[in-house]
C-alpha positions in Angstrom: -79.5 18.1 -35.2 -77.0 15.9 -37.0 -73.2 16.2 -37.2 -73.3 18.2 -40.4 -75.3 21.0 -39.0 -73.1 20.8 -35.9 -70.1 21.5 -38.1 -72.0 24.5 -39.6 -72.8 26.0 -36.2 -69.3 25.3 -34.8 -67.8 27.2 -37.7 -70.3 30.0 -37.0 -68.6 30.7 -33.7 -65.2 31.2 -35.3 -66.4 34.5 -36.8 -65.1 36.6 -39.6 -61.7 36.2 -41.2 -58.7 38.2 -40.0 -59.1 40.6 -43.0 -62.4 41.8 -41.6 -61.6 41.5 -37.9 -60.8 45.2 -37.4 -63.7 47.7 -37.6 -63.8 51.5 -37.4 -67.3 51.4 -36.1 -68.7 49.9 -32.9 -68.1 46.2 -32.9 -68.5 43.1 -30.8 -64.9 42.9 -29.6 -64.8 46.4 -28.2 -68.3 46.0 -26.7 -67.2 42.8 -25.1 -64.0 44.3 -23.7 -66.0 47.0 -22.0 -68.7 44.6 -20.8 -66.1 42.4 -19.1 -65.1 45.3 -16.8 -68.4 44.6 -15.0 -68.4 40.8 -15.1 -65.8 38.3 -16.4 -68.3 36.5 -18.6 -70.0 39.5 -20.2 -69.4 39.5 -24.0 -68.3 35.9 -24.1 -70.0 32.9 -25.6 -70.3 29.3 -24.4 -70.8 26.5 -26.9 -72.9 24.2 -24.7 -73.5 20.9 -26.5 -71.2 18.4 -28.3 -73.2 19.2 -31.4 -71.5 22.6 -31.6 -68.1 21.5 -30.3 -69.0 22.2 -26.7 -68.7 22.5 -23.9 -66.3 25.3 -24.7 -66.0 28.9 -23.5 -64.7 31.6 -25.8 -64.4 35.3 -26.4 -63.5 37.8 -29.2 -60.6 40.3 -28.9 -61.0 44.1 -29.1 -61.7 45.3 -32.6 -63.2 41.9 -33.7 -66.6 42.1 -35.4 -67.8 38.9 -33.8 -69.3 35.7 -35.2 -71.3 35.1 -38.3 -73.7 32.3 -39.2 -72.5 29.9 -41.9 -74.9 28.8 -44.6 -75.1 25.1 -45.5 -77.1 24.9 -48.8 -77.4 21.1 -48.6 -79.4 21.3 -45.4 -83.0 22.3 -46.0 -84.9 23.5 -44.2 -82.8 24.7 -41.3 -83.5 27.2 -38.6 -81.5 29.4 -36.2 -83.3 30.6 -33.1 -81.9 33.7 -31.5 -83.2 34.3 -28.0 -83.4 37.5 -26.0 -84.5 39.3 -22.8 -86.9 41.7 -24.4 -85.8 44.9 -22.6 -82.1 44.4 -22.9 -80.7 46.7 -25.6 -77.4 44.7 -25.8 -79.3 41.6 -26.9 -80.7 43.4 -29.9 -77.4 45.0 -30.8 -75.4 41.8 -30.5 -77.9 39.9 -32.8 -77.8 42.8 -35.2 -74.0 42.4 -35.4 -74.5 38.7 -36.0 -76.9 39.3 -38.9 -74.7 42.0 -40.4 -71.5 39.9 -40.1 -73.4 37.0 -41.8 -74.4 39.3 -44.6 -70.8 40.3 -45.2 -69.6 36.7 -45.2 -72.5 35.4 -47.4 -73.9 38.3 -49.5 -75.8 35.8 -51.6 -77.6 34.2 -48.6 -81.0 35.6 -47.7 -82.7 33.5 -45.0 -86.1 34.8 -43.9 -86.2 36.5 -40.5 -89.3 35.9 -38.3 -90.0 38.3 -35.5 -92.0 37.2 -32.4 -92.7 40.9 -31.9 -94.8 41.3 -35.0 -98.3 39.9 -35.1 -99.7 37.8 -38.0 -102.2 40.5 -38.8 -99.4 42.8 -40.1 -98.0 40.4 -42.7 -99.6 42.3 -45.6 -97.7 45.4 -44.4 -94.5 43.3 -44.3 -95.1 41.9 -47.7 -95.3 45.4 -49.2 -92.3 46.6 -47.3 -90.2 43.5 -48.3 -91.0 44.2 -52.0 -89.8 47.8 -51.5 -86.6 46.6 -50.0 -85.9 44.1 -52.8 -86.6 46.8 -55.3 -84.0 49.1 -53.6 -86.5 51.7 -52.5 -84.6 54.2 -50.4 -87.7 55.0 -48.3 -87.8 51.4 -47.0 -85.9 52.1 -43.8 -86.1 50.7 -40.3 -87.7 53.9 -39.1 -90.4 53.7 -41.7 -91.1 50.0 -40.9 -91.4 50.7 -37.2 -93.8 53.5 -38.0 -95.9 51.3 -40.3 -96.0 48.7 -37.5 -97.2 51.3 -34.9 -94.4 49.9 -32.8 -94.8 52.6 -30.1 -98.3 51.2 -29.4 -97.4 47.6 -29.6 -96.6 47.0 -25.9 -93.0 46.0 -26.7 -90.0 47.8 -25.3 -89.0 51.1 -27.2 -88.5 50.9 -30.9 -85.0 52.4 -30.5 -83.5 49.4 -28.8 -85.0 47.0 -31.5 -84.0 49.3 -34.4 -80.5 47.8 -34.9 -82.1 44.4 -35.7 -84.3 45.9 -38.4 -81.4 48.0 -39.8 -79.3 44.9 -40.1 -82.1 42.8 -41.6 -83.1 45.5 -44.2 -79.4 46.1 -45.1 -79.0 42.4 -45.8 -82.3 42.3 -47.7 -83.6 39.5 -45.5 -87.4 39.0 -46.0 -89.2 39.9 -42.7 -92.1 37.8 -41.5 -94.5 38.1 -38.6 -94.4 35.4 -36.0 -96.9 36.2 -33.3 -100.4 34.7 -33.3 -103.4 37.0 -33.6 -104.1 38.7 -30.2 -107.7 37.5 -30.0 -106.8 33.9 -30.6 -104.0 34.0 -27.9 -106.4 35.5 -25.4 -109.1 32.9 -26.1 -106.6 30.1 -25.5 -105.4 31.7 -22.3 -108.9 31.9 -21.0 -109.7 28.3 -21.7 -107.9 25.5 -23.5 -106.9 24.3 -26.9 -110.5 23.2 -27.4 -111.3 26.8 -28.3 -109.2 26.6 -31.5 -110.7 25.3 -34.7 -110.0 21.5 -34.9 -108.2 21.8 -38.2 -105.8 24.4 -36.7 -105.1 22.2 -33.7 -104.3 19.3 -35.9 -102.1 21.4 -38.3 -100.1 22.8 -35.4 -99.9 19.4 -33.7 -101.5 20.9 -30.6 -103.6 17.7 -30.4 -100.4 16.1 -29.1 -99.5 16.9 -25.5 -96.2 17.8 -24.1 -94.7 15.0 -22.0 -95.8 15.6 -18.4 -92.3 16.4 -17.1 -92.0 19.2 -19.7 -95.5 20.4 -19.1 -94.9 20.6 -15.3 -91.6 22.4 -15.8 -93.3 24.9 -18.1 -96.0 25.5 -15.5 -93.4 26.1 -12.8 -91.5 28.5 -15.0 -94.7 30.5 -15.7 -95.6 30.6 -12.1 -92.2 31.9 -11.1 -92.3 34.5 -13.9 -95.6 35.8 -12.3 -93.8 36.1 -8.9 -95.8 33.2 -7.4 -99.0 35.2 -7.7 -100.6 33.3 -10.6 -104.0 32.1 -9.6 -104.3 28.2 -9.8 -107.3 28.6 -12.1 -105.2 30.6 -14.5 -102.2 28.2 -14.6 -103.7 25.8 -17.2 -104.7 28.7 -19.5 -101.2 30.2 -19.3 -99.6 26.9 -20.2 -102.0 26.5 -23.1 -101.3 30.0 -24.3 -97.5 29.4 -24.2 -97.8 26.2 -26.1 -100.0 27.9 -28.7 -97.6 30.8 -28.9 -94.7 28.4 -29.5 -96.7 26.4 -32.1 -97.5 29.5 -34.1 -93.9 30.7 -34.0 -92.8 27.3 -35.2 -95.5 27.5 -38.0 -94.2 30.9 -39.2 -90.6 29.7 -39.1 -91.3 26.5 -41.0 -93.3 28.4 -43.6 -90.5 30.9 -44.0 -87.8 28.3 -44.2 -89.8 26.3 -46.8 -90.0 29.4 -48.9 -86.5 30.7 -48.5 -84.5 27.6 -47.6 -83.6 28.7 -44.1 -84.9 31.1 -41.4 -83.9 33.0 -38.4 -86.3 33.5 -35.4 -86.1 36.5 -33.1 -87.9 35.7 -29.9 -87.7 35.5 -26.1 -85.4 33.0 -24.5 -88.3 30.9 -23.3 -89.5 30.3 -26.8 -86.1 29.1 -28.1 -85.6 26.4 -25.5 -84.8 23.2 -27.3 -86.6 20.9 -25.0 -90.2 22.4 -24.9 -90.2 25.6 -26.9 -90.4 26.3 -30.7 -87.9 23.4 -31.4 -90.3 20.9 -29.8 -93.0 21.9 -32.2 -90.7 22.0 -35.2 -89.6 18.4 -34.4 -93.2 17.3 -34.2 -94.0 18.7 -37.7 -90.7 18.5 -39.5 -88.3 16.0 -37.9 -85.9 16.5 -40.8 -85.4 20.2 -40.1 -82.1 21.2 -38.5 -82.5 23.6 -35.6 -79.9 25.5 -33.6 -80.8 27.4 -30.5 -78.8 30.4 -29.3 -79.7 32.3 -26.1 -78.5 35.6 -24.9 -78.4 35.6 -21.1 -77.7 38.3 -18.6 -74.8 37.7 -16.2 -75.3 37.6 -12.5 -73.0 38.9 -9.8 -70.6 36.2 -8.3 -71.8 33.6 -10.9 -68.8 33.0 -13.1 -69.1 29.4 -14.2 -70.7 29.5 -17.7 -72.2 26.0 -17.2 -74.4 27.2 -14.3 -76.3 29.5 -16.6 -77.4 26.7 -19.0 -81.1 25.9 -19.0 -81.7 22.2 -18.7 -84.6 19.8 -19.3 -86.1 17.6 -16.6 -83.5 14.9 -17.3 -80.6 17.5 -16.8 -79.7 17.7 -20.5 -78.9 21.2 -22.0 -81.9 23.0 -23.5 -79.7 25.3 -25.7 -76.8 24.9 -28.1 -75.0 28.2 -27.5 -75.2 30.9 -24.8 -74.0 34.5 -25.3 -73.5 36.4 -22.1 -74.3 40.1 -21.7 -74.5 42.7 -18.9 -77.8 42.9 -17.1 -80.2 45.7 -18.2 -81.2 48.2 -15.6 -84.7 47.7 -14.6 -87.0 47.9 -11.5 -87.7 44.7 -9.6 -90.3 43.1 -11.8 -92.0 41.3 -9.0 -92.5 44.5 -7.0 -94.1 46.1 -10.0 -96.2 43.1 -10.8 -97.5 42.7 -7.2 -98.1 46.4 -6.9 -100.4 46.3 -10.0 -102.3 43.3 -8.6 -102.7 45.1 -5.3 
C-alpha cells in the first residue's frame, strides 16, 4: 500500500460531512454510545498503521452515521477487506452502515462486493439477480436473494443477521459476487494437499509458492487453537492447505471483481483478511500493484482496554491489519465445550 491509498483510507475514517451527521434512524453514533456502556472501547475504531494515519484511537458522537469509504479513481485495482466474527450481528450491521454511508457520499461509485459466504457454484444465480437490481426490478430484494441462495441450509449463521449487508449492497446497486470455493474442492484439499488440485489451477492461484515458514507455522498454531487443541496431528497439514486454498480462491474472486469494476469489497472472516498471510498475501503474489486495505471488526474483552493489545501481528511483530473496529461480544456458548462434546 502506498501513501496515496493511505490518504484515501485515512479520509475514510473521518466519515460523512456535518450536514449528514444527524440521522433519524438507527446509526453508528447512537449504537456506539450504547455499546460503550458495556466496555470503553466498544463502538470505537483504531487506525493501526502509519499508512492510515495510525496509531490513533477515535470514536463517533451520538447521532453520527459513521465512516464512509472514499473512492480513488486513479488507483486501480484496489480492494477493501472487511472482516467479521461470523455470528456477531453487530459486525454485519456496522459494515452495512459503512456501505450505506459510502453510497450516500459517492452515488456514482459501484465497487463489486464479494461474499465469502456464497459459494462459486451460485454465481449464475447472482448474475441474474445483479441484472435485476441494475434494471430496477422491485422484486430483487435481500429476502429474495437469501431465498434464492437457500441461506437457511448453507451452514452460516441466520440470514436475519446478515440481511443488513445485503440490503445495503442492493440499495447501492453493488454487483454481488461469490467468493467461496466449491465445497468438493475444499474438502479434497483438506483431506490431502495441494497436489490434488489441477496443476493449472495451482499455478494460476500461485499455490505452487509456499508461505514463508514462520507464517505457515503461525497459521498452523492458530488453526490448532481454533479447534481447542483437539486437532489430530495428521489433520493439521490438510487444514493449513485448506485455509490457504480458501484464501487463494477469495483473492481470485476479489481480483476478478476489481478488474471488472475498478475496485472491490470483500466480506469475510477476520482470519481471511489478515494482511500478513490471508487474502492480502495472495493478492500481493498475483497483483503486486493492487492496493489493499484490511479492516477487522473485533469483539472487546473484559478488562482489556488498550486498543493496541487487540491488534493481530505477524511473526516479526508488525501489525497484520490497517484498521480495527471494536464491538461488543456476541452471546454464545463456549465453543470449545461444544466442539469437544461433539468429538466425544
